[in-house]
C-alpha positions in Angstrom: 133.2 33.3 131.6 131.4 36.1 133.4 128.3 34.8 135.3 125.3 37.1 135.5 122.8 37.0 138.4 119.9 36.4 135.9 121.3 33.0 135.3 123.3 33.3 132.1 127.0 33.9 131.3 129.1 35.6 128.7 132.5 34.4 127.4 135.5 36.5 128.5 137.3 35.9 125.2 134.3 36.3 122.9 131.6 38.5 124.6 129.2 37.6 121.8 129.2 34.0 123.0 126.5 33.6 125.6 126.0 30.5 127.8 122.3 29.9 128.6 120.5 27.5 131.1 119.4 24.1 129.9 115.7 25.1 130.0 116.3 28.2 127.9 113.6 28.7 125.2 114.2 30.7 122.0 111.3 32.7 120.5 112.1 34.5 117.3 108.7 36.2 117.3 109.2 37.9 120.7 113.0 38.3 120.2 113.7 36.7 123.6 115.7 33.8 125.1 113.8 33.0 128.3 114.1 30.6 131.3 113.2 30.1 134.9 115.6 31.1 137.7 116.4 28.9 140.7 113.7 30.9 142.5 111.1 30.0 139.9 111.0 33.5 138.4 111.0 34.2 134.7 114.2 35.7 133.2 115.2 36.6 129.7 117.7 38.2 127.4 117.3 39.6 123.9 117.7 37.2 121.0 120.0 39.0 118.6 121.9 38.2 115.4 125.6 38.0 115.7 125.4 36.2 119.0 126.2 32.5 119.6 124.0 30.9 122.4 125.4 27.8 124.0 123.5 25.2 126.1 125.2 23.4 129.0 125.5 20.2 126.8 127.4 22.2 124.1 124.5 22.6 121.6 124.7 26.0 119.9 122.0 28.2 118.6 122.2 31.4 116.6 119.8 33.7 114.7 120.7 34.3 111.0 119.0 36.2 108.2 118.2 34.5 104.9 119.8 36.1 101.9 116.7 36.2 99.7 113.7 36.6 102.0 115.6 38.7 104.6 113.6 36.6 107.2 115.4 35.6 110.4 115.5 32.1 111.6 117.2 29.9 114.2 120.1 27.5 113.4 121.1 24.8 115.8 124.5 23.2 115.7 125.4 19.9 117.4 128.0 19.9 120.1 130.4 17.5 118.3 131.9 17.9 114.9 133.4 15.4 112.5 137.1 15.5 111.6 137.6 14.4 108.0 141.1 13.7 106.9 142.0 13.6 103.2 145.4 11.7 102.9 147.0 10.6 99.7 144.9 12.9 97.5 146.2 13.7 94.1 146.5 17.1 92.4 143.0 18.5 91.8 141.4 15.9 94.0 139.7 18.4 96.3 142.0 18.8 99.4 141.0 22.4 99.9 137.3 21.9 99.0 136.7 19.6 101.9 136.9 22.5 104.3 135.3 25.2 102.2 131.7 26.2 102.9 129.2 24.9 100.4 127.3 28.2 100.6 128.8 29.6 97.4 127.3 26.7 95.4 123.8 27.4 96.8 121.3 29.4 94.8 118.4 30.9 96.6 115.2 32.5 95.3 111.4 32.8 96.0 109.3 29.7 96.5 106.8 29.7 93.6 103.5 27.8 93.1 102.0 27.3 89.7 98.4 27.7 90.8 97.8 28.4 94.5 94.4 26.9 94.8 95.0 23.8 92.6 98.5 23.1 94.0 97.3 23.3 97.6 94.4 21.1 96.9 96.7 18.5 95.4 99.0 18.8 98.4 96.1 18.5 100.8 94.9 15.3 99.1 98.4 13.8 99.7 98.6 15.0 103.3 95.1 13.9 104.2 95.7 10.3 102.9 94.8 8.3 106.0 96.9 5.2 105.6 100.2 4.8 103.9 100.9 1.4 105.5 99.7 -0.5 102.4 102.7 0.8 100.4 105.0 -2.0 101.4 105.5 -5.3 99.7 104.5 -8.2 102.1 108.2 -9.1 102.8 109.0 -5.5 103.8 105.8 -4.6 105.6 106.6 -2.6 108.8 103.1 -1.7 109.8 103.8 2.0 109.5 100.5 3.8 110.3 101.8 7.3 110.6 100.3 10.1 108.6 102.4 12.8 106.9 101.7 15.4 109.6 102.2 13.0 112.5 104.6 14.6 114.9 106.4 11.2 115.1 107.2 11.4 111.4 110.2 13.6 110.4 110.6 15.6 107.2 113.2 13.1 106.1 110.7 10.3 106.6 108.2 12.2 104.4 110.8 12.5 101.7 111.4 8.7 101.8 107.6 8.2 101.8 107.3 10.1 98.5 110.4 8.6 96.9 110.1 5.3 94.9 111.7 2.3 96.6 112.2 -1.4 96.0 110.3 -2.2 99.2 107.2 -0.5 97.9 104.6 -2.1 95.8 104.7 -1.3 92.0 101.3 0.5 92.1 102.5 2.7 94.9 105.8 3.5 93.1 103.8 4.4 90.0 101.6 6.7 92.1 104.6 8.4 93.7 106.2 8.9 90.3 103.0 10.5 89.0 103.0 13.2 91.6 104.5 16.3 90.1 107.8 17.5 91.6 106.4 21.0 92.5 103.5 19.3 94.5 106.0 17.1 96.4 108.1 20.2 97.2 105.0 21.9 98.5 104.1 18.9 100.7 107.7 19.0 102.1 107.4 22.7 102.8 104.1 22.3 104.6 105.6 19.5 106.7 108.6 21.7 107.5 106.5 24.5 109.1 103.6 22.5 110.4 102.8 22.6 114.2 100.6 20.0 115.9 98.4 22.7 117.5 97.2 23.7 114.0 95.4 20.4 113.6 93.8 20.3 110.1 93.6 24.1 109.8 97.0 24.6 108.4 96.1 26.2 105.0 95.3 29.6 106.5 99.0 30.2 107.3 100.0 30.1 103.7 99.0 32.7 101.0 100.0 34.5 97.9 99.5 38.1 96.9 96.9 39.2 94.4 98.6 40.4 91.3 96.6 42.1 88.5 93.4 40.8 90.1 94.6 37.2 90.1 96.5 35.0 92.7 100.2 35.5 92.3 102.9 32.7 92.4 105.2 33.8 95.2 104.3 31.8 98.3 104.1 33.4 101.7 104.0 31.9 105.2 102.7 34.1 108.1 102.7 36.9 105.4 106.5 36.6 104.9 107.9 35.5 101.6 109.4 32.0 101.5 112.6 31.1 99.7 113.8 27.9 98.1 117.5 26.9 97.8 119.2 24.8 95.2 122.7 23.3 95.1 124.9 22.9 92.1 126.2 19.3 91.6 127.9 19.2 88.3 127.8 21.0 84.9 126.2 19.8 81.7 128.1 19.5 78.4 126.8 22.9 77.3 128.0 24.4 80.6 124.7 24.7 82.3 124.6 24.0 86.1 122.9 20.9 87.3 121.0 22.2 90.4 118.9 20.3 92.9 116.4 21.6 95.4 117.6 21.5 99.0 115.3 20.5 101.9 113.6 23.5 103.5 115.4 22.7 106.8 118.9 22.4 105.3 121.6 24.7 106.4 125.3 24.3 105.5 127.6 22.7 108.1 129.8 24.9 110.2 133.4 24.2 109.1 136.8 24.8 110.7 139.7 24.0 108.4 142.2 21.6 110.0 144.5 20.9 107.0 145.2 21.6 103.3 148.2 20.3 101.4 150.7 19.3 104.2 149.7 17.7 107.4 151.8 16.2 110.2 150.1 13.1 111.7 150.7 10.6 114.4 149.1 7.3 115.4 148.6 7.0 119.2 146.9 4.4 121.4 143.3 5.5 122.1 143.9 4.7 125.8 146.2 7.7 126.0 143.5 10.2 125.1 140.9 10.9 127.7 137.4 12.3 127.3 136.9 11.3 123.7 133.5 11.7 122.0 131.3 9.0 123.5 129.1 8.9 120.3 132.1 7.8 118.1 133.5 4.3 117.7 137.3 4.2 118.0 139.8 1.4 117.3 142.6 0.6 119.7 144.6 3.4 118.0 143.6 6.7 116.4 145.3 9.3 114.2 145.8 12.9 115.3 146.8 15.6 112.9 148.1 19.2 112.8 148.4 21.7 110.0 152.0 22.4 108.9 151.1 25.4 106.7 150.6 29.1 107.6 149.3 29.9 104.1 147.6 27.7 101.4 148.6 27.8 97.7 145.0 28.0 96.4 143.8 27.6 92.9 140.4 29.3 92.7 139.0 27.5 89.7 135.5 29.0 90.2 136.7 32.6 90.7 136.2 33.0 86.9 132.4 32.9 87.8 131.9 36.4 89.2 130.5 36.4 92.7 130.8 32.6 93.1 134.0 32.1 95.1 133.4 34.8 97.7 136.4 33.8 99.7 138.8 34.2 96.8 137.2 37.6 95.9 137.6 38.8 99.5 141.2 37.6 99.8 142.3 39.0 96.4 140.8 42.4 97.2 143.3 42.8 100.0 146.7 44.5 99.5 148.9 41.9 101.2 148.0 38.8 99.0 150.6 37.0 97.0 149.1 36.3 93.6 150.3 34.3 90.5 148.9 33.8 87.0 146.3 36.5 87.1 146.3 39.2 84.4 148.1 42.4 85.3 145.4 45.1 84.7 145.8 48.9 84.4 143.7 51.9 85.4 142.2 51.8 81.9 141.0 48.2 82.5 139.5 49.3 85.9 137.5 52.0 84.2 136.2 49.5 81.6 135.2 47.1 84.4 133.4 50.0 86.1 131.6 51.0 82.9 130.3 47.4 82.5 127.8 48.0 85.4 125.8 44.8 84.9 129.0 42.5 85.1 130.4 44.6 87.9 127.3 43.9 90.0 127.9 40.2 89.8 131.0 40.4 92.0 130.7 40.2 95.8 131.1 43.5 97.6 134.8 43.3 98.5 135.9 42.9 94.9 133.4 45.6 93.7 134.9 48.0 96.3 138.4 47.1 95.3 137.9 47.7 91.6 136.1 51.0 92.3 139.1 52.2 94.4 141.7 51.5 91.6 141.3 54.6 89.4 141.9 56.9 92.3 145.0 55.0 93.6 148.7 55.5 92.7 149.3 51.8 92.1 149.8 51.3 88.3 148.6 47.6 88.2 145.9 45.5 89.9 144.3 42.1 89.4 140.7 41.0 89.2 139.7 37.5 90.6 137.8 36.7 87.4 140.5 37.6 84.9 143.3 35.0 84.5 146.7 35.6 82.8 146.7 35.4 79.0 149.4 33.0 77.8 151.6 33.6 74.7 149.2 31.4 72.6 146.4 33.8 73.5 144.6 31.3 75.8 143.8 31.9 79.5 145.9 30.0 82.0 144.1 27.2 83.8 146.4 27.4 86.8 145.7 30.7 88.6 147.1 30.8 92.2 147.2 32.9 95.3 148.4 32.4 98.9 145.5 32.3 101.3 146.1 32.8 105.0 144.9 30.0 107.2 141.4 30.9 108.2 141.8 29.4 111.7 144.5 32.0 112.2 142.6 34.9 110.7 139.4 34.0 112.6 140.0 31.8 115.6 136.3 31.8 116.7 135.1 28.8 114.6 137.8 26.5 116.1 137.0 28.0 119.5 133.3 27.2 119.1 134.0 23.7 118.0 136.2 23.2 121.1 133.6 24.7 123.5 130.8 22.5 122.2 132.9 19.3 122.5 134.3 20.3 126.0 130.8 20.8 127.4 129.4 17.7 125.7 132.2 15.5 127.0 132.5 17.3 130.3 136.2 17.9 129.8 137.8 19.7 132.8 139.3 23.2 131.9 142.8 22.1 132.8 142.7 19.2 130.2 142.9 19.5 126.4 140.0 18.6 124.1 141.3 15.9 121.7 140.0 15.7 118.1 141.2 12.5 116.5 140.4 11.7 112.9 136.8 10.4 112.5 136.9 9.6 108.8 139.4 9.3 106.0 138.1 10.4 102.6 140.9 10.9 100.0 140.0 12.4 96.6 140.6 11.4 93.0 141.1 13.6 90.0 139.3 12.0 87.0 139.2 13.1 83.3 137.3 12.2 80.2 139.4 10.9 77.2 141.1 13.6 75.2 142.1 11.8 71.9 143.6 15.0 70.4 146.1 15.5 73.2 146.4 11.7 73.8 145.1 11.7 77.3 143.5 8.3 78.1 140.2 8.1 80.0 140.4 7.9 83.8 136.8 8.2 84.8 135.7 4.8 86.1 134.7 5.8 89.6 131.2 6.8 90.7 130.9 9.7 93.2 132.0 7.7 96.3 133.9 4.4 96.4 135.1 2.2 99.3 138.1 0.0 99.0 139.5 -2.5 101.4 143.2 -2.1 102.2 144.8 -4.2 99.5 142.9 -2.4 96.7 143.2 0.9 98.5 146.9 0.7 98.7 147.2 -0.4 95.1 145.7 2.9 94.3 147.9 4.8 96.8 151.1 3.2 95.4 150.2 4.0 91.8 148.6 7.4 92.7 147.2 8.0 89.3 145.7 11.4 88.6 143.6 12.6 85.7 144.5 15.8 83.9 143.8 18.8 86.1 144.8 22.5 85.9 147.6 21.7 88.4 149.2 19.1 86.1 150.6 19.0 82.6 148.8 15.7 82.0 147.5 12.4 83.4 149.7 9.8 85.1 151.3 8.9 88.4 152.3 11.5 91.0 154.4 8.9 92.9 153.4 6.7 95.8 151.1 8.5 98.2 151.2 11.6 95.9 153.6 14.5 95.5 156.6 12.2 95.2 159.1 15.0 94.2 158.2 17.0 97.4 158.2 14.1 99.8 161.3 14.0 102.1 160.7 10.4 103.2 161.9 7.3 101.3 158.9 5.8 99.5 159.2 2.4 101.2 159.3 4.0 104.7 156.4 6.2 103.8 154.3 3.4 102.4 155.1 1.2 105.4 154.0 4.0 107.9 150.8 4.6 105.9 149.7 1.0 105.8 150.6 0.3 109.4 148.6 3.5 110.3 145.5 2.2 108.5 145.8 -1.3 110.0 146.1 0.1 113.6 143.4 2.7 113.3 140.9 0.7 111.3 139.7 3.7 109.3 137.6 2.8 106.3 139.0 4.0 103.0 136.4 6.0 101.1 137.3 8.1 98.1 135.4 10.9 96.3 135.5 11.9 92.6 136.6 15.3 91.2 136.6 16.4 87.6 134.4 13.8 85.9 132.2 10.9 86.8 132.3 8.8 83.6 133.1 10.6 80.4 129.8 12.6 80.2 129.3 14.0 83.7 131.5 16.9 84.7 131.4 17.5 88.4 134.5 19.7 89.1 134.8 19.9 92.9 131.1 19.8 93.6 131.2 16.2 95.1 134.2 17.2 97.2 132.1 20.0 98.7 129.0 17.8 99.1 130.4 14.7 100.8 131.4 16.4 104.1 127.8 17.6 104.3 126.6 14.0 103.9 129.2 12.4 106.2 128.6 14.9 109.1 124.9 13.9 109.0 125.7 10.2 109.5 126.3 8.5 112.7 129.5 6.5 113.4 127.5 3.3 112.8 126.1 4.6 109.6 129.6 5.5 108.3 130.9 2.0 108.9 131.7 0.3 105.6 130.6 -3.2 106.8 127.2 -1.8 107.8 126.9 0.1 104.5 127.6 -3.1 102.5 125.2 -5.2 104.6 122.4 -2.7 104.1 122.9 -2.5 100.4 124.2 1.1 100.4 127.5 -0.1 98.8 127.7 -2.6 96.0 130.8 -4.7 95.2 132.3 -4.3 91.7 133.1 -7.5 89.8 135.5 -8.4 87.1 133.9 -8.9 83.6 134.8 -9.8 80.0 134.8 -7.1 77.3 135.9 -7.6 73.7 137.6 -10.9 74.7 139.6 -9.3 77.6 139.2 -9.6 81.3 138.5 -6.2 82.9 139.6 -6.2 86.6 136.8 -4.0 87.9 137.0 -5.6 91.3 140.0 -3.5 92.0 137.7 -0.5 92.3 136.2 -2.0 95.4 132.6 -1.0 96.3 130.5 2.0 95.2 127.4 3.8 96.5 124.0 2.7 95.3 120.5 4.2 94.8 119.7 3.1 98.3 122.6 5.1 99.7 121.3 8.2 97.8 117.8 7.7 99.1 118.8 7.3 102.7 121.6 9.8 103.1 121.2 12.4 100.3 117.6 12.5 101.4 119.0 14.4 104.5 120.0 17.2 102.2 117.8 17.2 99.1 114.1 17.1 98.3 114.6 14.5 95.5 117.8 12.6 96.4 117.5 10.1 93.6 117.9 12.8 91.0 121.3 14.0 92.2 123.3 11.0 91.2 121.3 9.2 88.5 122.0 5.6 87.3 124.5 6.7 84.7 126.6 8.4 87.4 126.2 5.5 89.8 127.3 3.1 87.1 129.7 5.0 84.8 130.1 2.0 82.5 126.6 2.6 81.2 127.9 5.9 79.7 130.5 4.3 77.5 131.6 0.7 78.1 134.7 1.0 75.9 135.9 4.1 77.8 135.2 2.3 81.1 137.2 -0.8 80.2 140.1 1.3 79.0 140.1 3.4 82.1 
């Protein structure tokens, strides 16, 4: 780095990475990053978008602009990341999705109020309630005297406060349930922006414009429009998105892709690796991995939704991309796409620019990311593919920033490597609803996240059953540990290595659902995208399966009788509960219990016969 006399430094490799002193203060209103020099004098640099500011402990800050409101805000990123490994994941189980940004699944728009005066009055009554300590049942009483705007109460705590819970009295739960959702959202928003120096005079910072002589509905803060964001988690039977409001302080995790389909891994004694993350808990051995692929054979399922898969649209607008199973289009098709202005505008800018350039080019054919190949039977293929360059080779900065943060946090000398052993193993399952016409049996017995102990986990790994997906011709076994036909190791040797690896490293075996949760809830890869966001917001202790079971966040599944036959449901291990959703989804959503309802958490309630058969 190049050190400047004012007391900051710039990275030699990435000049837009700036190292600031530990007392540096960021002020978005003045546009300055300021601190005191060793001589006690004030110093500052400009706070600019496109720059990454790094504290001595590895904590990173940057200024970004919201898509909808155009307002700038600061984003802080923890020094340490979480390395999630997805072994033994079947076709369509979400291997690629674990490292994709969740941003494409987020919808943003203005924050609306129904009636500014009435809504703020209702919110004020909730906020000004003096004592919430009487909400607990006697056996759960914690003597919590904090008010909603108490600086010691976080936004997450307020969300829990206004979410029904078994430890609350029935009367309190009834009151919480009676509060309209839009009023709760308003309370959460006020808490998000509240500053202690405002005291009780916080209302004056919020306003709406006067439209046609009456108060409008679009909420403003400090005279700037506020936005609300929603995340898609599943699709209804009539193909409508199931969207859920995100917390006002939510921002997608920074991701650096470490693997896709093929990974080389090794188990090493933890004692051989120095300067590991002090906040993680490691067994006597850990797994280290490296990516074996230069390009990934991606299937962009969501590219058919124009503008949704921005990465696929960007990649496929380039001239050097290998593409398979997309429709070969002509200049005539390009002019028709350009004439359909409304549909064209739905694409992201790279694909729009690419289509616009086609009529003036000498290339006779092109492809569009939303138009798949038409088969001989007149139906569109469900298996479009293209080769995507590894993003950590195209853009090395995300991996560099991850290493910088960890090196500073752990105080790793520059002549030593920064080790990133696996922190969590989360394989994925492909699940399908029954298809009686094509004789595909139901395989949709899992809720969004399951945990299995080693015997049951390896029963699954040995069978490696996959539901029907666009990558396969049907449901069935892919061979032990998946991809049997492509595996160069003998099955017995591979299985032996795998189980010894799990025994030595002590990693808990969690699995996520893709495709369907029960026969009625289609989730595609939305859970695969969501779970990394949840897991990276949990501590090592919170991710520990034994602790999750003890606290009631995981429930054991039991065998039961159905139609005179014993159903061995215990083989499915443990599954997440409403308590898990409240505690951990509450770190992402305003109303966490809505995301996975009771029928998703217990798929047997959707169709017991289907569950038993599966």
